C-alpha positions in Angstrom: 0.0 0.0 0.0 1.2 3.5 -0.8 2.5 5.2 2.4 0.3 8.3 1.8 -2.9 6.1 2.0 -1.7 3.7 4.7 -3.9 3.9 7.8 -2.3 5.7 10.7 -3.3 4.2 14.1 -2.8 6.8 16.9 -4.0 6.9 20.4 -6.9 9.1 19.3 -8.1 6.4 16.8 -8.2 3.6 19.4 -11.5 2.8 21.1 -11.7 0.1 23.9 -14.8 -2.2 23.6 -15.7 -1.2 27.2 -16.9 2.2 25.8 -19.5 0.4 23.8 -20.4 -1.7 26.9 -21.0 1.6 28.8 -23.5 2.8 26.2 -21.2 5.3 24.4 -21.9 4.0 20.9 -23.5 7.3 19.7 -20.5 9.3 20.9 -18.1 6.8 19.2 -20.0 7.1 16.0 -19.8 10.9 16.2 -16.0 10.5 16.6 -15.8 8.2 13.6 -17.8 10.8 11.6 -15.3 13.5 12.6 -12.1 11.4 12.2 -13.0 8.9 9.5 -12.0 5.8 11.4 -11.6 4.1 14.8 -9.9 0.9 15.8 -11.9 -1.1 18.4 -9.8 -3.1 20.9 -11.1 -6.1 22.7 -8.8 -7.6 25.3 -6.1 -5.1 24.0 -6.2 -6.7 20.5 -7.7 -4.9 17.5 -11.2 -6.5 16.9 -12.5 -4.3 14.1 -12.2 -1.0 12.4 -15.1 1.5 12.2 -15.2 3.6 9.1 -17.3 6.6 8.1 -19.4 5.9 5.0 -17.2 8.4 3.1 -14.0 6.8 4.1 -15.3 3.3 3.2 -16.4 4.6 -0.2 -13.0 6.2 -0.7 -11.2 3.0 0.1 -13.4 0.9 -2.1 -13.0 3.3 -5.0 -9.2 3.2 -4.5 -9.2 -0.7 -4.5 -11.4 -0.7 -7.7 -9.0 1.8 -9.4 -6.0 -0.3 -8.4 -7.7 -3.5 -9.8 -8.5 -1.7 -13.1 -4.9 -0.4 -13.4 -3.6 -3.9 -12.8 -5.9 -5.3 -15.4 -4.9 -2.6 -17.9 -1.2 -3.2 -17.3 -1.6 -7.0 -17.7 -3.4 -6.5 -21.0 -0.5 -4.3 -22.3 
């Protein structure tokens, strides 16, 4: 993956699963909307990544573009 689009995990992007258990889902979703992504930890291990719909679309578009580029290069 190109370094400029590699995900950057910082302390601000980490969410312990206990925050969900305490009923903070709405607040976490607001944070995702503001930052684009959060990494959810369960037992101090990444369990999932929450993405905003915009960030998800951006990543899917980038993957599709990469696949098309690869196919075009293969055909040449």
